[in-house]
N, C-alpha and C positions, 0 to 999 in steps of 0.2 A: 406802743402799737399806734399806727396811724388811725386817726378817727376822721370820718367824713360824714357830715349830716346831710340828710335829704329834706329840703324844705317842701312841705306838702301844699301844692297849689291846687289840690282837688282833682288831679288827673286820674284817669282810669288805670294807669299803669304805674303809679307812684310807688306802690308797695313792691313792684318788681325791680325798681331802681335800687331800693334798699337791699333787697335780697341778692341782687347781682353783686353789689359791693361786699356784702357779708360773705358770699360764696367765694370771693376773691381774697378773703382773709384779712379784711380791715374791720375795725370797730365802726359800727354805723348805727345811726338812730334816725328815725323819722320824726320830724318836729313840725308843729303847727306853724303856718306862715305868719302868725301874729307874734311869734317869738322874736324879741329883739336880738340883734347880733351880739350885743354885750353880754347876753345870758348864755352864749354858746361858746364852749371850748372845743374847737375842732381844727384839724389841719386843712380842711377843704369843705366846700359847700356845693351841693347839687341843687339847683333851682328846678323843680319838677315841672312837667307839663301841667296843663289844666284847661278848663273850658273857657275861661274868660278873664280878660285883663282887669276887670273890676273886682276880682276876688284874689288879688296877689298879696294882700296883707302888707307886711313889712319887708317883703322879698327884696325890693330895690335897695334897702339899707345894707344888704350884704355886699353890694358892689363897692362900698367904701370901707369894708371891714379888714382890708389888707391880708386876705387869705385867698387862695385860688378858688375860682367859681366856675362851675360848668352848668350852663343853661341848656335844658332839653325842651325842644318845641316851644311852648309858651314861655319857658324860662329863657330861651334865647331871644324871643321877641321882646320880653320885658327888658332885657339887657340893652337891646338896640334902642328901644323907645326911651328908656331912662337916660341913656348916654348920648342922645342926639341923633340917632338914626331914624329910620322911618319903617313902620309896619303897615301892611295893607292886606286886603283880601287876595287870596291866591286864585289863579285861573283854573286850577285843577280841582280844588275842593278837598274831599275827604281822604281817607286812608288809602294808600297804594304802595305796591312794591316798586321801588325806584332805584335806578342805577345812578350813583353819585360819582362824579368825576372829582378826584382829590387833586387840587391844583397846586398844592404846596407840599412837596415830599419832605421838607424839613420841619413842618409844623409839629410841635410836640404832642398835640392831641390827635390829629388825623393823618399826619404824614406817613405813618407806618402802613396805612391802608392804600397808599398810592399804587397804581394809577386810578383804581376805581373800586367801589364796594356796592353791594346790594343792601338796601335798607327798607324799613317799613316807616312811612312818614305820612303825616297829615299836612295838607297844604290849604286848609281853610283860611288861615292867616299865615303870613310869612314876612320875613325881613325884605324890604324893598330897597333900602339904602343903609349902608354900613355906617355906624357911628365913627367919629374921628378916632384914629389910633388903631382901628381894627383892619385886619387883612381878610380877604376872601380866601377860604381854604377848601371849600367844596361847592359844587354847583351841579345841576342836572338839567335835563331837557324840560322839566316842568317847573323848576324853581331856580332863579339866578343866585340865591344865597342859601345853600344847604348847610354851610358851616362857616364860622368866622372865629378869629382869634385876635386877642391883644396880648402878646407874650410879655410886654413890659409890665402889664398889670395882672397877668395870669388870670384873665377872664376869657372864657371860651364858650362857644355855643354850637349846637347841632340842631337842625330842624327835625331830624329823625329820632326814633326811639331805639337807643342801643340796648335797652333792657328786654325787648321782646324777641321771641324765638325767630321771627321772620327776618330780623336783621342779622345778616350773615356773620359779621365780625364785631358784634356789639360789645362783647367782653373786652375786646382790644381797646375800645374807646375808654372803658372804665379803668383798664390796666394802665393806659397812658395817663389818665387823669390822676390815678394813684401815684404814679412816678412823678408827676408835676408837684403834687402835694408833698411828697417825701423829699423833694429836692430843695424845699424852702429852708 
């Protein structure tokens, strides 16, 4: 059975990420963000959202673990920051219902949602500049980088929260990530 761990970066919705994966039929576990990657046997990793980049533990080490990674909100921001992109404060701020334009219909994570999807997202902080090797896969009128992918390394990120009920096609993001993990 496919196993995907959720690295807990102290986000308010982290338990819902684990539940969404479990409900889709994969083995899943919520792990502390101080758990080193070498102690984890999994087919994929979700880097959860969280309140602050100073509390990400060993999350960045998973980017070198040679398994697919999905970063959600803060998880996407730490991917960008660790791999040479840039993160900054968003103009919009807190949580809002946002329409995201999916710009790459072939992307394995977000492409099935093309041409657009409604999501629940926080924009207190956001990716301002993509790291090398990443493609923009989603944008909105409040945020230039709503989603990004590096398909060569199987590292993906979304600014929004696919695990909450306000996100219309959230399960599809998790289903697509499961497919990515199972194709390894």
